[in-house]
Structure formats: C-alpha cells, structure tokens
N, C-alpha and C positions, 0 to 999 in steps of 0.2 A: 417202504422204500421200493422203488421200481426195480424189477429184475433187469439185468443187463443182458441184452441179446448177444449170442455168440458171434454173430456176423459183425456187430458193432465193436466187439472186443478184439476183432482181428482173426477170428476163427470161423469164418464163413465158408461157403462152398469152395472157393478157390484154395483156401488153406487146407481143407480136408482132402481135396483132390491131390494137391502137391504132396501131402503127407502119405497118402495111399500109394502114390507113384514112387516115392523115395524109400518107403519102408523096406522093400526087399533088398535094397542095396546097403542098408544100415547094418545088417547083421554081420558081425565080425569086425566092424570098424570101431574105432575108439570114440567114446563120448568126449566132447571137447571140454566138459567141466571136470570130470573125474579121471579121464584118461584110461578108463577100463573098457573092455570090449562090450558091445551091445549084442545080446544073445536072443535067440528065439524064445518066446515065452515071457520076456521082460516087457514092461510097459514102456513105450518110447513116445516121445513128443517131437514135433517139428518146431525147433526153436527159431524165433524171429528176432530181428533187431528191435531195440526199444521203440523206435518210431514206426515199426511195423511196415516198412517199405520193402524189406527183403528178408531172406531166411539165412540163418547161420548153419543150419543142418540138423540132423536128427541127434537127439540126446536121450539119456535115461529120463523118464518122466519125473522121478524123484529129484534128480539133479536140477532139471529145468525149473521145477516148481519151487525148490529150495532157493535157487538164485532169485527168482521173482519175489519170494517172500522177504529175502534179505533187502532187496531194493525198496520194497514197499515199507518195511519196518524202518529202514533208515530215513526215508522221506517223512514218515510220520513222526519220528523222533525229532528230526530237524524242524518240523513245523510246530511242534509243541514245546521246544526248548525256549525258556524265557530269554529274551535278549537283554543284555546289559544296557543301562541308560547312560547317556552322556551327562556328566554333572558339571 
C-alpha cells in the first residue's frame, strides 16, 4: 500500500505554518471538543473542516484524533453493513 503524503492529506507547508502561528494563542483557551483548557506541554493540533478548506482552530491532539477516528469508523461500519433486499 502506498504511503499517503502529508501534503496530500491536508497537512502540508501551509497547514504547518498556520499551526505554528496559532499555537501561542491557543494556550489557556478551551478545546472546542472537550471544553477543557489547552495548556503548555500538551500536544495540540490545528483542526480543519472535513473538506479541508478552512480551519476550526486549535484542539487537544487526543480530542482531534479521537473525533477523526469516530468519523472513519462510522463510515467503515456504514460501508460494510449488509443492505436489506427488496422482496
């Protein structure tokens, strides 16, 4: 299986630059997933919209990745669910 490049996945140079610029302003603000403050020393991600056209803001890395996993798992379950047949 071919490796997915970070730039193709929406995490290219522009994303990394935006994250770096926003990171100092994130400390002390609330994560929009868990509503807990983001503190220095915590891993933080720059969350983007599903279509990757804009950003929602900084979040805890664990919150952001858990949300992504929930979406991916739900899509996989929906794709593998057997559909009932019309009789």
